[in-house]
N, C-alpha and C positions, 0 to 999 in steps of 0.2 A: 217984189214978190212977197208973197205972204208966207209966213211961217206956220206950218201945221205941225202940231205936236202929235206924233203917232205913238208915243211911248205909253200913255195910259191905255190906249186900245190894245196894244201888244201885251201890256202887263195884265190887262183884264183877261185877254185870251189865254195867257199863260196861267193865270189863277184858275180860270175855268177848266183848263186842261189838267191842272194839278188836282182840282176838286174831282174831276171825272176819274182821273187816275186813282185817287184815294177811294172813291166810291167803288170803282171796279175792283181795286185791290181788296177793300173790305168785303165786298160781295163775294169775291173769289175765296177769300179766307173763310168767310162764313159758310159758303158752299162746300169748301174743302173740309171744314170742321164737321158740317152736317154729314158729308159722305163718310168721314172717318167714324162718326158716331153711329151712323146707319150700319156700316160694316161691323163695328163692334157689337151692336145689338144683334145683328144677324148671326155673327159667330157665337155669341152667348146663347142664342136660341138653338143653334145647331148643337152646341156642346150640351145644353140641357136636354135636348131631344135624345142625343146619343147616350147620356147618362141614364135617362129613363129606359131606353132600350137595354142598356147594360143591366140595370136593376131587374127588368123583366126577365132577361135571360138568366140572371143569377137565381131568381125565384124558380124559374122553370127547371134549371139544372138541379137545384136543391130538391124539387119535387121528384125529378127523375132519379136522383140518387136514392131517395127514400123508396121509390118503386123498385129500383135495382136491388136494394137491400132486402126488400120483401121477396123478390123473385129468388134471390140466393137462399133465403130462409126456406121458401117453398121447395126449392130444388133439394136442399138438405133433407127436408121432411119427406119429399118424394123418394129420395135415395134410401132413407131409413125404412119407409113403408115397403119399398120394393124388396129390400133385404129381408124384412119380416115376412113378406109374402113368399119369398123363396124358401125361407125356413119352414113356413107352414106347409108349402107344397112338398118339401122333402119329408116332413113329418107325416103328411097325408099319404105319401108314397110308401114310406117305411112302416106305417102302422100295420098293414096286413103281413108284412115280412116278419114282424115280431111274433105274431100268432103262428105263422108257418114254421118259424124257427123253433118255438117251443114244441110244436107238434112233431117236428122232425127229430128233436132231441129225444123224444119218447120212442118214436118208431125206429130210430137207428141204434138205440141202446140194446145190445144183446143181453141174454140171460147171464147172470154172474158178473155184471159190471154195474157199479153204483157210482153216481156222481156226487161229490161233496161240495163242489164250488163251480159256478159258471160266471165268467167275467166277459163283458163285451165292451170294446172300445171301437166305435165306428163299426166296420165290418169284421174286425178281428175278434175271434172268440178264444178264450182260454178255458179249457175244461180240466178239472182235476178230480180224481176219484180213485176208487179201489176196484180191482178186478180179481177174479179167482185165479186167473192165470194170464201169462203173456199172450197166449193164443186168443183169448177173449178181447184183449186190447187190440190185437191185429184185426179181429173180426169187426170191432167197433170202427176202426179206421177205414176198412173196406166199405162198411155201411155208410159212413160219412162221405166217402168218395163217390158212392152211387146215388147219394141224395141230390135232389134238384135245388134244395135250399141251403145246403152246406157244401163246402169244397175244400180242397187243399189241406188234408189232415197232415200234421207233422208232430211227431212224438218228441217232446223235450226231455222228459225224465221218466224213467221207469225203475222202480226199486222193488225187488222181491224180498218179502219178509216172511218169517216163520213164527207164528204166534200159536202156542198150544197145539203144536203139530198140524196147524193149518197153514197152508201156503197162500199168500196173497201178494198182489202186485199193486203198489201205489204208482200212479202215473199223472203226468201233466201233458196235456195234448193241446196243440194249437190248430185252429181251423179258421176258415173264412166264411162269412155269411154270403150266400149267393142269391141272386134273383133270377129265376128262369124266365124265358121269353114269355110274353103275355099269353101267347097261344098255348104253351105248355102249362102255364099256371091255370088257365081257364079249364083245360082238360082235367087237370088234377083236382080242381074244386068240384067239377061235375062228377068225377069218378069216385 
């Protein structure tokens, strides 16, 4: 019988399989490396994109903060202007009242009563003067009570003095400035 040596064939087949295994392993390793590299590049791209979005949002937030600050300044200005407008309206409303008050001070003052000082704080009036008698001060208080532009007379102080056989009464009187209804004021101005 003839001897056939099968070893070199088997060994060649083994070498081929080892080479194939090495090629497949190297190919798999390269493919795995490429996949990892691709995933890394993809993640870097996503991170860069998110960072750009964040920067855009930060810019937009900064712009909105500036606009909010401007709005707050405008609201403060608006509040100040509204307060000024209210004061102007109050002054416009009270302007005719001052004229009527001066007019009423003249009309309510009876003969024999003289005013030395008139003080006004808001609607409160303080009148100080000299009268020939206490009865004249009482008449003055009744006239104030009947006036449409003055009300609530209250006598604070009255002192009777005798100077050179003349009798006089120094007084301090408090009253309030009143505003009649617009209908009554219109009739008074016409009459």
